[in-house]
N, C-alpha and C positions, 0 to 999 in steps of 0.2 A: 736454520732454514726450516720453514714449515712444510708440511706434507704437500700442500697444493703446489708449491714452487718445485719441490722435488719431482712430483708426478709430471708436472709440465715439462721439466728438463728431460725426464726420461722419454716422454712422448716426442719432444723435438729431436733428441739424439736418435731415437729409433727411426723416426721418419727420415732424418738426414742420412743415416747410414743406408737404409733401404733405398732411398732415392739415389744415393751415390753408387751403390752396387748396380742398380738398374741402368743408370746412365753409362757406367763403364761397360756393362754388358752390351748395350746398344752400340757404343763406340767400337767395341771389338768386331761386331758384325760389319759396321761401316768400314773399318780398317781392312777387314778381309775382302770386302767388295772392291775397295780401292786397289788392293794388291792384285785382285783378279783382273781388273780393268787394265792395269799396267802390263800384266803378262799378256792379256788378250790383244793389246794394241801393237805388240812387237814380239809375237810368240815364236820361240824356237822349241823344237822337240828333240829329246835325247833319251837314250837308255841309261838308267842309273843303277848303281849297286847300293843297296841299303847297308851302311856300315854299322849302325846301331839303331835299334827300334824301341820306341817307347810310345805311350799313349798321347803324350803331350809334345814330344820332340823326337824326331828321327833324323839321323845324319845320313846323307847320301853323297855319292861321288859320281860325277858324270863328265863326259868329254864333249865339248862343243865342236861343230864342224871345222873350226879353225885349229883344232888340235889341243886346245887348252883344257886341262882338267880342273873342274870346279868342285869344291867341297864347301857348300854354303855354311857359314858360321852359325846361322840360326836354324839350320836344318831345312826340312821340306815342309811346305804347308799341307794341312790335312793328312797327317801321318797315320791315322788309325788302320789297324789290321795289316801292318807291315811286319816282316820278320827279318832279322839280320841275315845277310847273304842273298836276299831276294833281289832279283833284277826286275826293275819296274820302268815304265815309260813315265817321263816327267815333261812338263811344260815350263818353260822359263822365259823371262824377259830378256831378249838378246841384248838390249841396252843395259841390263842389270842382271847378269847371269846368276847372281846369288839369290835372286827372287825366283824361287822354284816351287812348283806344286806337283802333286801326283796327277798324272794325266786323267782327265775325266771328272775330276773333283773340283768343286768351287765353293764359294761362300755359303751356298745353301746348306751345306753339311753343318754349318755352325748355328743355324737358326734353332733347331730343336734343343741343343744343349743350352744355348743362351736363354731361350724361352723358359726352360726348366729352372735355370738359376733365378730368373726374375720371378717366376711363380713361387718357387721355394722361399725366396727372400720375403715376399709379401705374405706368404702363408705363415711365416714366423712373425713378421712385423705386425700384421693386422690384429691378432689377438692381444699383443702387448699394447698397441695403440688403443684398442677398445677398452682393455682392462684399466689402464692408467687414466684414460679419459673419463671413465665412469667413477673411478676413485677420486679423481680431481674435481669432478662435478659435485660429488657428495661433500667434499671438504669446502668447496666454494659455497655450497648451499648453507652449510652450518655457519660459515663466517658472515654470510650476507643476511642471515635471519635477523629480523628486527628484535632488539632486546626490549623487554618490558620493565618499566620502573615499578616500584612497589605500589604506586597509586593507580596502576593500570594504563598509564599513558605510555606511548612509545618514546624511546630515547630521543628521537629526532623531532618530536612535537614540542613546540615552545610551551613553557609553563605560564 
């Protein structure tokens, strides 16, 4: 495999990975917004206890007005700055009580981290695309140069 093909493959792979990460990040915000709409359309409010706290997932337990205790398997949405043992207000979808978020938080809290991921991805990808694009152009230029025969004619000129 010559260098031009290798550089082209590197550029295609880099652009594909960067675009894929960007699309997934946007889908994450769309999914969060959709969850918020589900909660908003049929909202219940309860006081929950934080069972375990993490930056990406926090487990909570809360009791709905019908007396049923819920411990959502996927945790609570938007769990930043929670501590174990803390009592918090949560909003949940009454039709789907395992879909629960910290009261007062919504998908807008995901926009800055997602934008940062997208910006960081393209800040890494852009120089790679630029560098291998220039390298590929140089190699293509060498290959496309017209070769001269010993008599001074170009190789593609009929004799």
